[in-house]
N, CA, C, O and the ligand as a Tripos MOL2 file, in Angstrom:
@<TRIPOS>MOLECULE
protein
  313   311    79     0     0
PROTEIN
NO_CHARGES

@<TRIPOS>ATOM
      1 N           0.8300   -1.2090    0.0000 N.3       1 MET1
      2 CA          0.0000    0.0000    0.0000 C.3       1 MET1
      3 C           0.8620    1.2560    0.0000 C.2       1 MET1
      4 O           0.5630    2.2330   -0.6870 O.2       1 MET1
      5 N           1.9330    1.2130    0.7810 N.am      2 GLY2
      6 CA          2.8340    2.3650    0.8500 C.3       2 GLY2
      7 C           3.4520    2.6680   -0.4950 C.2       2 GLY2
      8 O           3.6420    3.8320   -0.8490 O.2       2 GLY2
      9 N           3.7750    1.6080   -1.2630 N.am      3 LYS3
     10 CA          4.3600    1.8090   -2.5970 C.3       3 LYS3
     11 C           3.3800    2.5070   -3.5280 C.2       3 LYS3
     12 O           3.7600    3.3820   -4.3060 O.2       3 LYS3
     13 N           2.1080    2.1080   -3.4380 N.am      4 VAL4
     14 CA          1.0780    2.7170   -4.3010 C.3       4 VAL4
     15 C           0.9600    4.2060   -4.0050 C.2       4 VAL4
     16 O           0.9150    5.0270   -4.9210 O.2       4 VAL4
     17 N           0.9120    4.5450   -2.7320 N.am      5 VAL5
     18 CA          0.8140    5.9570   -2.3430 C.3       5 VAL5
     19 C           2.0520    6.7170   -2.8410 C.2       5 VAL5
     20 O           1.9420    7.8340   -3.3480 O.2       5 VAL5
     21 N           3.2330    6.0930   -2.6890 N.am      6 PHE6
     22 CA          4.4740    6.7360   -3.1350 C.3       6 PHE6
     23 C           4.4140    7.0270   -4.6290 C.2       6 PHE6
     24 O           4.7300    8.1390   -5.0520 O.2       6 PHE6
     25 N           4.0100    6.0370   -5.4410 N.am      7 TRP7
     26 CA          3.9810    6.2400   -6.9040 C.3       7 TRP7
     27 C           2.8990    7.2130   -7.3290 C.2       7 TRP7
     28 O           3.0630    7.9640   -8.2910 O.2       7 TRP7
     29 N           1.7810    7.1940   -6.5950 N.am      8 LEU8
     30 CA          0.7460    8.1930   -6.8880 C.3       8 LEU8
     31 C           1.2760    9.5940   -6.6130 C.2       8 LEU8
     32 O           1.0080   10.5270   -7.3710 O.2       8 LEU8
     33 N           2.0300    9.7380   -5.5250 N.am      9 ALA9
     34 CA          2.6110   11.0420   -5.2090 C.3       9 ALA9
     35 C           3.6140   11.4560   -6.2760 C.2       9 ALA9
     36 O           3.6520   12.6180   -6.6790 O.2       9 ALA9
     37 N           4.4410   10.4890   -6.7430 N.am     10 VAL10
     38 CA          5.4200   10.7910   -7.7930 C.3      10 VAL10
     39 C           4.7020   11.2230   -9.0710 C.2      10 VAL10
     40 O           5.0820   12.2130   -9.6960 O.2      10 VAL10
     41 N           3.6520   10.4730   -9.4590 N.am     11 LEU11
     42 CA          2.8930   10.8240  -10.6640 C.3      11 LEU11
     43 C           2.2310   12.1990  -10.5280 C.2      11 LEU11
     44 O           2.2170   13.0000  -11.4620 O.2      11 LEU11
     45 N           1.6830   12.4440   -9.3330 N.am     12 GLY12
     46 CA          1.0500   13.7480   -9.0890 C.3      12 GLY12
     47 C           2.0560   14.8750   -9.2220 C.2      12 GLY12
     48 O           1.7650   15.9120   -9.8180 O.2      12 GLY12
     49 N           3.2620   14.6660   -8.6540 N.am     13 ALA13
     50 CA          4.2960   15.6880   -8.7420 C.3      13 ALA13
     51 C           4.7160   15.9160  -10.1910 C.2      13 ALA13
     52 O           4.8840   17.0590  -10.6170 O.2      13 ALA13
     53 N           4.8880   14.8200  -10.9600 N.am     14 LEU14
     54 CA          5.2550   14.9530  -12.3740 C.3      14 LEU14
     55 C           4.1750   15.7130  -13.1400 C.2      14 LEU14
     56 O           4.4770   16.5620  -13.9790 O.2      14 LEU14
     57 N           2.9080   15.3990  -12.8410 N.am     15 PHE15
     58 CA          1.8070   16.0790  -13.5090 C.3      15 PHE15
     59 C           1.8540   17.5800  -13.2230 C.2      15 PHE15
     60 O           1.6940   18.4000  -14.1270 O.2      15 PHE15
     61 N           2.0780   17.9300  -11.9430 N.am     16 LEU16
     62 CA          2.1130   19.3450  -11.5840 C.3      16 LEU16
     63 C           3.2870   20.0630  -12.2650 C.2      16 LEU16
     64 O           3.1400   21.1930  -12.7300 O.2      16 LEU16
     65 N           4.4550   19.4010  -12.3220 N.am     17 VAL17
     66 CA          5.6180   20.0120  -12.9680 C.3      17 VAL17
     67 C           5.3510   20.2060  -14.4580 C.2      17 VAL17
     68 O           5.6340   21.2710  -15.0060 O.2      17 VAL17
     69 N           4.8040   19.1710  -15.1220 N.am     18 ALA18
     70 CA          4.5260   19.2730  -16.5580 C.3      18 ALA18
     71 C           3.5160   20.3830  -16.8210 C.2      18 ALA18
     72 O           3.6380   21.1220  -17.7980 O.2      18 ALA18
     73 N           2.5220   20.4960  -15.9510 N.am     19 ARG19
     74 CA          1.5060   21.5360  -16.1230 C.3      19 ARG19
     75 C           2.1180   22.9260  -15.9460 C.2      19 ARG19
     76 O           1.8010   23.8480  -16.6990 O.2      19 ARG19
     77 N           2.9930   23.0750  -14.9530 N.am     20 ALA20
     78 CA          3.6400   24.3730  -14.7230 C.3      20 ALA20
     79 C           4.5030   24.7510  -15.9230 C.2      20 ALA20
     80 O           4.4860   25.9010  -16.3620 O.2      20 ALA20
     81 N           5.2620   23.7840  -16.4600 N.am     21 VAL21
     82 CA          6.1120   24.0590  -17.6280 C.3      21 VAL21
     83 C           5.2440   24.4850  -18.8040 C.2      21 VAL21
     84 O           5.5800   25.4330  -19.5140 O.2      21 VAL21
     85 N           4.1200   23.7840  -19.0160 N.am     22 SER22
     86 CA          3.2180   24.1090  -20.1160 C.3      22 SER22
     87 C           2.6610   25.5250  -19.9660 C.2      22 SER22
     88 O           2.5980   26.2800  -20.9370 O.2      22 SER22
     89 N           2.2570   25.8770  -18.7460 N.am     23 LEU23
     90 CA          1.7080   27.2140  -18.5100 C.3      23 LEU23
     91 C           2.7620   28.2870  -18.7700 C.2      23 LEU23
     92 O           2.4650   29.3270  -19.3590 O.2      23 LEU23
     93 N           4.0060   28.0280  -18.3240 N.am     24 ILE24
     94 CA          5.0840   29.0010  -18.5260 C.3      24 ILE24
     95 C           5.3580   29.1800  -20.0210 C.2      24 ILE24
     96 O           5.5370   30.3000  -20.5000 O.2      24 ILE24
     97 N           5.3890   28.0460  -20.7600 N.am     25 GLN25
     98 CA          5.6460   28.1370  -22.2020 C.3      25 GLN25
     99 C           4.5370   28.9190  -22.9000 C.2      25 GLN25
    100 O           4.8060   29.7350  -23.7820 O.2      25 GLN25
    101 N           3.2830   28.6670  -22.4990 N.am     26 ARG26
    102 CA          2.1680   29.3820  -23.1210 C.3      26 ARG26
    103 C           2.2410   30.8740  -22.8070 C.2      26 ARG26
    104 O           1.9970   31.7140  -23.6730 O.2      26 ARG26
    105 N           2.5840   31.1970  -21.5430 N.am     27 ARG27
    106 CA          2.6790   32.6030  -21.1550 C.3      27 ARG27
    107 C           3.7840   33.2940  -21.9530 C.2      27 ARG27
    108 O           3.5930   34.4130  -22.4300 O.2      27 ARG27
    109 N           4.9480   32.6350  -22.1030 N.am     28 ASP28
    110 CA          6.0510   33.2290  -22.8500 C.3      28 ASP28
    111 C           5.6820   33.4230  -24.3150 C.2      28 ASP28
    112 O           6.0210   34.4470  -24.9090 O.2      28 ASP28
    113 N           4.9830   32.4410  -24.9080 N.am     29 ALA29
    114 CA          4.5690   32.5680  -26.3080 C.3      29 ALA29
    115 C           3.6130   33.7410  -26.4600 C.2      29 ALA29
    116 O           3.7000   34.4900  -27.4330 O.2      29 ALA29
    117 N           2.6960   33.9080  -25.5040 N.am     30 ALA30
    118 CA          1.7500   35.0190  -25.5720 C.3      30 ALA30
    119 C           2.4820   36.3490  -25.4520 C.2      30 ALA30
    120 O           2.1410   37.3130  -26.1380 O.2      30 ALA30
    121 N           3.4940   36.4060  -24.5760 N.am     31 ARG31
    122 CA          4.2620   37.6530  -24.4340 C.3      31 ARG31
    123 C           5.0050   37.9930  -25.7130 C.2      31 ARG31
    124 O           5.0610   39.1530  -26.1230 O.2      31 ARG31
    125 N           5.5870   36.9470  -26.3530 N.am     32 ARG32
    126 CA          6.2950   37.1930  -27.6210 C.3      32 ARG32
    127 C           5.3330   37.7150  -28.6810 C.2      32 ARG32
    128 O           5.6530   38.6430  -29.4240 O.2      32 ARG32
    129 N           4.1360   37.0980  -28.7420 N.am     33 ARG33
    130 CA          3.1320   37.5480  -29.7170 C.3      33 ARG33
    131 C           2.7660   38.9970  -29.4510 C.2      33 ARG33
    132 O           2.6940   39.8000  -30.3810 O.2      33 ARG33
    133 N           2.5300   39.3440  -28.1680 N.am     34 ASP34
    134 CA          2.1480   40.7120  -27.8250 C.3      34 ASP34
    135 C           3.2570   41.6820  -28.1930 C.2      34 ASP34
    136 O           2.9920   42.7720  -28.6990 O.2      34 ASP34
    137 N           4.5160   41.2840  -27.9360 N.am     35 ALA35
    138 CA          5.6340   42.1760  -28.2380 C.3      35 ALA35
    139 C           5.7430   42.4080  -29.7360 C.2      35 ALA35
    140 O           6.0640   43.5140  -30.1710 O.2      35 ALA35
    141 N           5.4770   41.3650  -30.5350 N.am     36 GLU36
    142 CA          5.5530   41.5240  -31.9880 C.3      36 GLU36
    143 C           4.3970   42.3620  -32.5090 C.2      36 GLU36
    144 O           4.5460   43.1120  -33.4730 O.2      36 GLU36
    145 N           3.2290   42.2260  -31.8540 N.am     37 ALA37
    146 CA          2.0450   42.9340  -32.3370 C.3      37 ALA37
    147 C           2.0250   44.3950  -31.8910 C.2      37 ALA37
    148 O           1.3300   45.2160  -32.4890 O.2      37 ALA37
    149 N           2.7910   44.7240  -30.8310 N.am     38 ALA38
    150 CA          2.7540   46.0880  -30.3170 C.3      38 ALA38
    151 C           3.2740   47.0570  -31.3760 C.2      38 ALA38
    152 O           4.2900   46.7920  -32.0190 O.2      38 ALA38
    153 N           2.5810   48.1730  -31.5570 N.am     39 PRO39
    154 CA          3.0430   49.1350  -32.5500 C.3      39 PRO39
    155 C           4.3780   49.7290  -32.1420 C.2      39 PRO39
    156 O           4.5880   50.0570  -30.9750 O.2      39 PRO39
    157 N           5.2630   49.8660  -33.0860 N.am     40 ARG40
    158 CA          6.5550   50.4640  -32.7920 C.3      40 ARG40
    159 C           6.3950   51.9670  -32.7110 C.2      40 ARG40
    160 O           5.4890   52.5450  -33.3110 O.2      40 ARG40
    161 N           7.2870   52.5880  -31.9630 N.am     41 ALA41
    162 CA          7.2720   54.0380  -31.8870 C.3      41 ALA41
    163 C           7.5210   54.5720  -33.2950 C.2      41 ALA41
    164 O           8.4180   54.1200  -34.0060 O.2      41 ALA41
    165 N           6.7060   55.5390  -33.6680 N.am     42 LEU42
    166 CA          6.8110   56.1070  -34.9950 C.3      42 LEU42
    167 C           8.0530   56.9940  -35.0540 C.2      42 LEU42
    168 O           8.2410   57.8660  -34.2050 O.2      42 LEU42
    169 N           8.8940   56.7680  -36.0550 N.am     43 GLU43
    170 CA         10.0550   57.6340  -36.2100 C.3      43 GLU43
    171 C           9.6020   58.9350  -36.8460 C.2      43 GLU43
    172 O           8.8690   58.9360  -37.8350 O.2      43 GLU43
    173 N          10.0490   60.0460  -36.2660 N.am     44 MET44
    174 CA          9.5750   61.3510  -36.6940 C.3      44 MET44
    175 C          10.7230   62.1640  -37.2890 C.2      44 MET44
    176 O          11.8910   61.9640  -36.9550 O.2      44 MET44
    177 N          10.3600   63.0730  -38.1660 N.am     45 ASP45
    178 CA         11.3060   64.0370  -38.7140 C.3      45 ASP45
    179 C          10.7270   65.4250  -38.5380 C.2      45 ASP45
    180 O           9.5300   65.5880  -38.3020 O.2      45 ASP45
    181 N          11.5980   66.4360  -38.6570 N.am     46 ARG46
    182 CA         11.1570   67.8160  -38.4900 C.3      46 ARG46
    183 C          11.2980   68.5210  -39.8300 C.2      46 ARG46
    184 O          12.3510   68.4640  -40.4660 O.2      46 ARG46
    185 N          10.2500   69.1730  -40.2430 N.am     47 CYS47
    186 CA         10.2650   69.8810  -41.5200 C.3      47 CYS47
    187 C          11.2800   71.0230  -41.4590 C.2      47 CYS47
    188 O          11.2670   71.8270  -40.5270 O.2      47 CYS47
    189 N          12.1600   71.0840  -42.4660 N.am     48 ALA48
    190 CA         13.1910   72.1270  -42.4900 C.3      48 ALA48
    191 C          12.5890   73.4940  -42.8000 C.2      48 ALA48
    192 O          13.2540   74.5140  -42.6150 O.2      48 ALA48
    193 N          11.3500   73.5310  -43.2660 N.am     49 HIS49
    194 CA         10.7180   74.8140  -43.6160 C.3      49 HIS49
    195 C           9.8320   75.3340  -42.4880 C.2      49 HIS49
    196 O          10.0180   76.4590  -42.0240 O.2      49 HIS49
    197 N           8.8720   74.5280  -42.0440 N.am     50 CYS50
    198 CA          7.9020   75.0210  -41.0570 C.3      50 CYS50
    199 C           8.1710   74.4880  -39.6430 C.2      50 CYS50
    200 O           7.5970   75.0010  -38.6820 O.2      50 CYS50
    201 N           9.0210   73.4800  -39.4960 N.am     51 GLY51
    202 CA          9.3830   72.9830  -38.1680 C.3      51 GLY51
    203 C           8.4160   71.9790  -37.5920 C.2      51 GLY51
    204 O           8.6240   71.5030  -36.4760 O.2      51 GLY51
    205 N           7.3630   71.6400  -38.3180 N.am     52 VAL52
    206 CA          6.3990   70.6770  -37.8010 C.3      52 VAL52
    207 C           7.0380   69.2750  -37.8070 C.2      52 VAL52
    208 O           7.8470   68.9530  -38.6760 O.2      52 VAL52
    209 N           6.6580   68.4630  -36.8300 N.am     53 HIS53
    210 CA          7.1400   67.0870  -36.7850 C.3      53 HIS53
    211 C           6.1190   66.1760  -37.4440 C.2      53 HIS53
    212 O           4.9140   66.3440  -37.2550 O.2      53 HIS53
    213 N           6.5940   65.2260  -38.2090 N.am     54 PHE54
    214 CA          5.7000   64.3540  -38.9680 C.3      54 PHE54
    215 C           6.3660   62.9880  -39.1010 C.2      54 PHE54
    216 O           7.5780   62.8700  -38.9150 O.2      54 PHE54
    217 N           5.5760   61.9430  -39.4240 N.am     55 PRO55
    218 CA          6.1480   60.5980  -39.5680 C.3      55 PRO55
    219 C           7.1870   60.5550  -40.6900 C.2      55 PRO55
    220 O           6.9840   61.1070  -41.7710 O.2      55 PRO55
    221 N           8.3090   59.8810  -40.4000 N.am     56 ARG56
    222 CA          9.4080   59.8150  -41.3650 C.3      56 ARG56
    223 C           8.9540   59.2360  -42.7070 C.2      56 ARG56
    224 O           9.4820   59.5990  -43.7590 O.2      56 ARG56
    225 N           7.9850   58.3460  -42.6610 N.am     57 ALA57
    226 CA          7.5120   57.7010  -43.8910 C.3      57 ALA57
    227 C           6.8730   58.7210  -44.8350 C.2      57 ALA57
    228 O           6.8320   58.5030  -46.0450 O.2      57 ALA57
    229 N           6.3670   59.8520  -44.2790 N.am     58 ASP58
    230 CA          5.7050   60.8590  -45.1080 C.3      58 ASP58
    231 C           6.6720   61.9450  -45.5730 C.2      58 ASP58
    232 O           6.2540   62.9050  -46.2200 O.2      58 ASP58
    233 N           7.9540   61.8080  -45.2550 N.am     59 ALA59
    234 CA          8.9130   62.8730  -45.5350 C.3      59 ALA59
    235 C           9.1100   63.0770  -47.0320 C.2      59 ALA59
    236 O           9.1260   62.1260  -47.8130 O.2      59 ALA59
    237 N           9.2590   64.3560  -47.4110 N.am     60 VAL60
    238 CA          9.6800   64.7200  -48.7630 C.3      60 VAL60
    239 C          11.1290   65.1660  -48.6210 C.2      60 VAL60
    240 O          11.4160   66.1210  -47.9000 O.2      60 VAL60
    241 N          12.0380   64.4860  -49.3000 N.am     61 ARG61
    242 CA         13.4650   64.7410  -49.1180 C.3      61 ARG61
    243 C          14.0280   65.5880  -50.2490 C.2      61 ARG61
    244 O          13.6030   65.5060  -51.4020 O.2      61 ARG61
    245 N          15.0030   66.4050  -49.8660 N.am     62 SER62
    246 CA         15.7380   67.1740  -50.8520 C.3      62 SER62
    247 C          17.1530   67.3240  -50.3100 C.2      62 SER62
    248 O          17.3870   68.1210  -49.4010 O.2      62 SER62
    249 N          18.0920   66.5700  -50.8540 N.am     63 GLY63
    250 CA         19.4510   66.5610  -50.3230 C.3      63 GLY63
    251 C          19.4350   66.0090  -48.9100 C.2      63 GLY63
    252 O          18.9180   64.9190  -48.6670 O.2      63 GLY63
    253 N          20.0130   66.7770  -47.9620 N.am     64 ASP64
    254 CA         20.0390   66.3460  -46.5640 C.3      64 ASP64
    255 C          18.8090   66.8260  -45.8010 C.2      64 ASP64
    256 O          18.6160   66.4450  -44.6470 O.2      64 ASP64
    257 N          17.9780   67.6550  -46.4240 N.am     65 SER65
    258 CA         16.8260   68.2250  -45.7160 C.3      65 SER65
    259 C          15.5750   67.3880  -45.9380 C.2      65 SER65
    260 O          15.4220   66.7200  -46.9600 O.2      65 SER65
    261 N          14.6900   67.4420  -44.9560 N.am     66 VAL66
    262 CA         13.4000   66.7700  -45.0810 C.3      66 VAL66
    263 C          12.2950   67.7930  -44.8680 C.2      66 VAL66
    264 O          12.4390   68.7370  -44.0910 O.2      66 VAL66
    265 N          11.2020   67.5880  -45.5650 N.am     67 TYR67
    266 CA         10.0660   68.5120  -45.5110 C.3      67 TYR67
    267 C           8.7920   67.7270  -45.2960 C.2      67 TYR67
    268 O           8.7130   66.5360  -45.5960 O.2      67 TYR67
    269 N           7.7840   68.4280  -44.7630 N.am     68 CYS68
    270 CA          6.5200   67.7610  -44.4570 C.3      68 CYS68
    271 C           5.6790   67.5720  -45.7130 C.2      68 CYS68
    272 O           4.8160   66.6960  -45.7520 O.2      68 CYS68
    273 N           5.9180   68.3780  -46.7350 N.am     69 CYS69
    274 CA          5.1150   68.2640  -47.9510 C.3      69 CYS69
    275 C           5.8970   68.8610  -49.1180 C.2      69 CYS69
    276 O           6.9140   69.5300  -48.9360 O.2      69 CYS69
    277 N           5.3990   68.6020  -50.2990 N.am     70 GLU70
    278 CA          6.0570   69.0730  -51.5200 C.3      70 GLU70
    279 C           6.0980   70.6030  -51.5770 C.2      70 GLU70
    280 O           7.0800   71.1740  -52.0510 O.2      70 GLU70
    281 N           5.0320   71.2800  -51.0970 N.am     71 GLU71
    282 CA          4.9890   72.7530  -51.1350 C.3      71 GLU71
    283 C           6.1350   73.3460  -50.3120 C.2      71 GLU71
    284 O           6.7650   74.3180  -50.7300 O.2      71 GLU71
    285 N           6.4020   72.7620  -49.1480 N.am     72 HIS72
    286 CA          7.4470   73.3170  -48.2870 C.3      72 HIS72
    287 C           8.8340   73.0240  -48.8730 C.2      72 HIS72
    288 O           9.7550   73.8220  -48.6950 O.2      72 HIS72
    289 N           8.9930   71.9020  -49.5630 N.am     73 ARG73
    290 CA         10.2700   71.6310  -50.2220 C.3      73 ARG73
    291 C          10.5040   72.6800  -51.3100 C.2      73 ARG73
    292 O          11.6060   73.2090  -51.4560 O.2      73 ARG73
    293 N           9.4400   72.9700  -52.0750 N.am     74 ARG74
    294 CA          9.5670   73.9880  -53.1390 C.3      74 ARG74
    295 C           9.8090   75.3580  -52.5310 C.2      74 ARG74
    296 O          10.6580   76.1060  -53.0140 O.2      74 ARG74
    297 N           9.0640   75.7030  -51.4590 N.am     75 ALA75
    298 CA          9.2050   77.0190  -50.8290 C.3      75 ALA75
    299 C          10.6250   77.1940  -50.2810 C.2      75 ALA75
    300 O          11.1800   78.2900  -50.3580 O.2      75 ALA75
    301 N          11.2170   76.1370  -49.7340 N.am     76 ALA76
    302 CA         12.5560   76.2440  -49.1500 C.3      76 ALA76
    303 C          13.6160   76.3730  -50.2320 C.2      76 ALA76
    304 O          14.6740   76.9570  -49.9970 O.2      76 ALA76
    305 N          13.3440   75.8350  -51.4120 N.am     77 SER77
    306 CA         14.3690   75.8760  -52.4670 C.3      77 SER77
    307 C          14.3080   77.1790  -53.2520 C.2      77 SER77
    308 O          15.1790   77.4240  -54.0870 O.2      77 SER77
    309 N          13.3040   78.0250  -53.0100 N.am     78 GLN78
    310 CA         13.2100   79.2940  -53.7560 C.3      78 GLN78
    311 C          13.9200   80.4180  -53.0110 C.2      78 GLN78
    312 O          13.9450   81.5540  -53.4850 O.2      78 GLN78
    313 ZN          6.5830   71.9430  -43.4800 Zn       79 ZN79
@<TRIPOS>BOND
     1     1     2 1
     2     2     3 1
     3     3     4 2
     4     3     5 am
     5     5     6 1
     6     6     7 1
     7     7     8 2
     8     7     9 am
     9     9    10 1
    10    10    11 1
    11    11    12 2
    12    11    13 am
    13    13    14 1
    14    14    15 1
    15    15    16 2
    16    15    17 am
    17    17    18 1
    18    18    19 1
    19    19    20 2
    20    19    21 am
    21    21    22 1
    22    22    23 1
    23    23    24 2
    24    23    25 am
    25    25    26 1
    26    26    27 1
    27    27    28 2
    28    27    29 am
    29    29    30 1
    30    30    31 1
    31    31    32 2
    32    31    33 am
    33    33    34 1
    34    34    35 1
    35    35    36 2
    36    35    37 am
    37    37    38 1
    38    38    39 1
    39    39    40 2
    40    39    41 am
    41    41    42 1
    42    42    43 1
    43    43    44 2
    44    43    45 am
    45    45    46 1
    46    46    47 1
    47    47    48 2
    48    47    49 am
    49    49    50 1
    50    50    51 1
    51    51    52 2
    52    51    53 am
    53    53    54 1
    54    54    55 1
    55    55    56 2
    56    55    57 am
    57    57    58 1
    58    58    59 1
    59    59    60 2
    60    59    61 am
    61    61    62 1
    62    62    63 1
    63    63    64 2
    64    63    65 am
    65    65    66 1
    66    66    67 1
    67    67    68 2
    68    67    69 am
    69    69    70 1
    70    70    71 1
    71    71    72 2
    72    71    73 am
    73    73    74 1
    74    74    75 1
    75    75    76 2
    76    75    77 am
    77    77    78 1
    78    78    79 1
    79    79    80 2
    80    79    81 am
    81    81    82 1
    82    82    83 1
    83    83    84 2
    84    83    85 am
    85    85    86 1
    86    86    87 1
    87    87    88 2
    88    87    89 am
    89    89    90 1
    90    90    91 1
    91    91    92 2
    92    91    93 am
    93    93    94 1
    94    94    95 1
    95    95    96 2
    96    95    97 am
    97    97    98 1
    98    98    99 1
    99    99   100 2
   100    99   101 am
   101   101   102 1
   102   102   103 1
   103   103   104 2
   104   103   105 am
   105   105   106 1
   106   106   107 1
   107   107   108 2
   108   107   109 am
   109   109   110 1
   110   110   111 1
   111   111   112 2
   112   111   113 am
   113   113   114 1
   114   114   115 1
   115   115   116 2
   116   115   117 am
   117   117   118 1
   118   118   119 1
   119   119   120 2
   120   119   121 am
   121   121   122 1
   122   122   123 1
   123   123   124 2
   124   123   125 am
   125   125   126 1
   126   126   127 1
   127   127   128 2
   128   127   129 am
   129   129   130 1
   130   130   131 1
   131   131   132 2
   132   131   133 am
   133   133   134 1
   134   134   135 1
   135   135   136 2
   136   135   137 am
   137   137   138 1
   138   138   139 1
   139   139   140 2
   140   139   141 am
   141   141   142 1
   142   142   143 1
   143   143   144 2
   144   143   145 am
   145   145   146 1
   146   146   147 1
   147   147   148 2
   148   147   149 am
   149   149   150 1
   150   150   151 1
   151   151   152 2
   152   151   153 am
   153   153   154 1
   154   154   155 1
   155   155   156 2
   156   155   157 am
   157   157   158 1
   158   158   159 1
   159   159   160 2
   160   159   161 am
   161   161   162 1
   162   162   163 1
   163   163   164 2
   164   163   165 am
   165   165   166 1
   166   166   167 1
   167   167   168 2
   168   167   169 am
   169   169   170 1
   170   170   171 1
   171   171   172 2
   172   171   173 am
   173   173   174 1
   174   174   175 1
   175   175   176 2
   176   175   177 am
   177   177   178 1
   178   178   179 1
   179   179   180 2
   180   179   181 am
   181   181   182 1
   182   182   183 1
   183   183   184 2
   184   183   185 am
   185   185   186 1
   186   186   187 1
   187   187   188 2
   188   187   189 am
   189   189   190 1
   190   190   191 1
   191   191   192 2
   192   191   193 am
   193   193   194 1
   194   194   195 1
   195   195   196 2
   196   195   197 am
   197   197   198 1
   198   198   199 1
   199   199   200 2
   200   199   201 am
   201   201   202 1
   202   202   203 1
   203   203   204 2
   204   203   205 am
   205   205   206 1
   206   206   207 1
   207   207   208 2
   208   207   209 am
   209   209   210 1
   210   210   211 1
   211   211   212 2
   212   211   213 am
   213   213   214 1
   214   214   215 1
   215   215   216 2
   216   215   217 am
   217   217   218 1
   218   218   219 1
   219   219   220 2
   220   219   221 am
   221   221   222 1
   222   222   223 1
   223   223   224 2
   224   223   225 am
   225   225   226 1
   226   226   227 1
   227   227   228 2
   228   227   229 am
   229   229   230 1
   230   230   231 1
   231   231   232 2
   232   231   233 am
   233   233   234 1
   234   234   235 1
   235   235   236 2
   236   235   237 am
   237   237   238 1
   238   238   239 1
   239   239   240 2
   240   239   241 am
   241   241   242 1
   242   242   243 1
   243   243   244 2
   244   243   245 am
   245   245   246 1
   246   246   247 1
   247   247   248 2
   248   247   249 am
   249   249   250 1
   250   250   251 1
   251   251   252 2
   252   251   253 am
   253   253   254 1
   254   254   255 1
   255   255   256 2
   256   255   257 am
   257   257   258 1
   258   258   259 1
   259   259   260 2
   260   259   261 am
   261   261   262 1
   262   262   263 1
   263   263   264 2
   264   263   265 am
   265   265   266 1
   266   266   267 1
   267   267   268 2
   268   267   269 am
   269   269   270 1
   270   270   271 1
   271   271   272 2
   272   271   273 am
   273   273   274 1
   274   274   275 1
   275   275   276 2
   276   275   277 am
   277   277   278 1
   278   278   279 1
   279   279   280 2
   280   279   281 am
   281   281   282 1
   282   282   283 1
   283   283   284 2
   284   283   285 am
   285   285   286 1
   286   286   287 1
   287   287   288 2
   288   287   289 am
   289   289   290 1
   290   290   291 1
   291   291   292 2
   292   291   293 am
   293   293   294 1
   294   294   295 1
   295   295   296 2
   296   295   297 am
   297   297   298 1
   298   298   299 1
   299   299   300 2
   300   299   301 am
   301   301   302 1
   302   302   303 1
   303   303   304 2
   304   303   305 am
   305   305   306 1
   306   306   307 1
   307   307   308 2
   308   307   309 am
   309   309   310 1
   310   310   311 1
   311   311   312 2
@<TRIPOS>SUBSTRUCTURE
     1 MET1         2 RESIDUE 1 A MET
     2 GLY2         6 RESIDUE 1 A GLY
     3 LYS3        10 RESIDUE 1 A LYS
     4 VAL4        14 RESIDUE 1 A VAL
     5 VAL5        18 RESIDUE 1 A VAL
     6 PHE6        22 RESIDUE 1 A PHE
     7 TRP7        26 RESIDUE 1 A TRP
     8 LEU8        30 RESIDUE 1 A LEU
     9 ALA9        34 RESIDUE 1 A ALA
    10 VAL10       38 RESIDUE 1 A VAL
    11 LEU11       42 RESIDUE 1 A LEU
    12 GLY12       46 RESIDUE 1 A GLY
    13 ALA13       50 RESIDUE 1 A ALA
    14 LEU14       54 RESIDUE 1 A LEU
    15 PHE15       58 RESIDUE 1 A PHE
    16 LEU16       62 RESIDUE 1 A LEU
    17 VAL17       66 RESIDUE 1 A VAL
    18 ALA18       70 RESIDUE 1 A ALA
    19 ARG19       74 RESIDUE 1 A ARG
    20 ALA20       78 RESIDUE 1 A ALA
    21 VAL21       82 RESIDUE 1 A VAL
    22 SER22       86 RESIDUE 1 A SER
    23 LEU23       90 RESIDUE 1 A LEU
    24 ILE24       94 RESIDUE 1 A ILE
    25 GLN25       98 RESIDUE 1 A GLN
    26 ARG26      102 RESIDUE 1 A ARG
    27 ARG27      106 RESIDUE 1 A ARG
    28 ASP28      110 RESIDUE 1 A ASP
    29 ALA29      114 RESIDUE 1 A ALA
    30 ALA30      118 RESIDUE 1 A ALA
    31 ARG31      122 RESIDUE 1 A ARG
    32 ARG32      126 RESIDUE 1 A ARG
    33 ARG33      130 RESIDUE 1 A ARG
    34 ASP34      134 RESIDUE 1 A ASP
    35 ALA35      138 RESIDUE 1 A ALA
    36 GLU36      142 RESIDUE 1 A GLU
    37 ALA37      146 RESIDUE 1 A ALA
    38 ALA38      150 RESIDUE 1 A ALA
    39 PRO39      154 RESIDUE 1 A PRO
    40 ARG40      158 RESIDUE 1 A ARG
    41 ALA41      162 RESIDUE 1 A ALA
    42 LEU42      166 RESIDUE 1 A LEU
    43 GLU43      170 RESIDUE 1 A GLU
    44 MET44      174 RESIDUE 1 A MET
    45 ASP45      178 RESIDUE 1 A ASP
    46 ARG46      182 RESIDUE 1 A ARG
    47 CYS47      186 RESIDUE 1 A CYS
    48 ALA48      190 RESIDUE 1 A ALA
    49 HIS49      194 RESIDUE 1 A HIS
    50 CYS50      198 RESIDUE 1 A CYS
    51 GLY51      202 RESIDUE 1 A GLY
    52 VAL52      206 RESIDUE 1 A VAL
    53 HIS53      210 RESIDUE 1 A HIS
    54 PHE54      214 RESIDUE 1 A PHE
    55 PRO55      218 RESIDUE 1 A PRO
    56 ARG56      222 RESIDUE 1 A ARG
    57 ALA57      226 RESIDUE 1 A ALA
    58 ASP58      230 RESIDUE 1 A ASP
    59 ALA59      234 RESIDUE 1 A ALA
    60 VAL60      238 RESIDUE 1 A VAL
    61 ARG61      242 RESIDUE 1 A ARG
    62 SER62      246 RESIDUE 1 A SER
    63 GLY63      250 RESIDUE 1 A GLY
    64 ASP64      254 RESIDUE 1 A ASP
    65 SER65      258 RESIDUE 1 A SER
    66 VAL66      262 RESIDUE 1 A VAL
    67 TYR67      266 RESIDUE 1 A TYR
    68 CYS68      270 RESIDUE 1 A CYS
    69 CYS69      274 RESIDUE 1 A CYS
    70 GLU70      278 RESIDUE 1 A GLU
    71 GLU71      282 RESIDUE 1 A GLU
    72 HIS72      286 RESIDUE 1 A HIS
    73 ARG73      290 RESIDUE 1 A ARG
    74 ARG74      294 RESIDUE 1 A ARG
    75 ALA75      298 RESIDUE 1 A ALA
    76 ALA76      302 RESIDUE 1 A ALA
    77 SER77      306 RESIDUE 1 A SER
    78 GLN78      310 RESIDUE 1 A GLN
    79 ZN79       313 GROUP 0 **** ****
């Protein structure tokens, strides 16, 4: 009888350890997913003409300068 109780305890302990490992792996996978899905900070540039800050993806470039729009690039070059 003592052996049965011992093995049941061993099996119970293994079950609890396996469950804890599974929960930790699931939590880590969820954190990785959240980190990948989180929006990145938008990189900003400053218009060389009007000084407004705008997303780098919308920049109009002319040499080393960046502008918020085509009108300001033209205005700065005149
Ligand atoms: Zn501008």
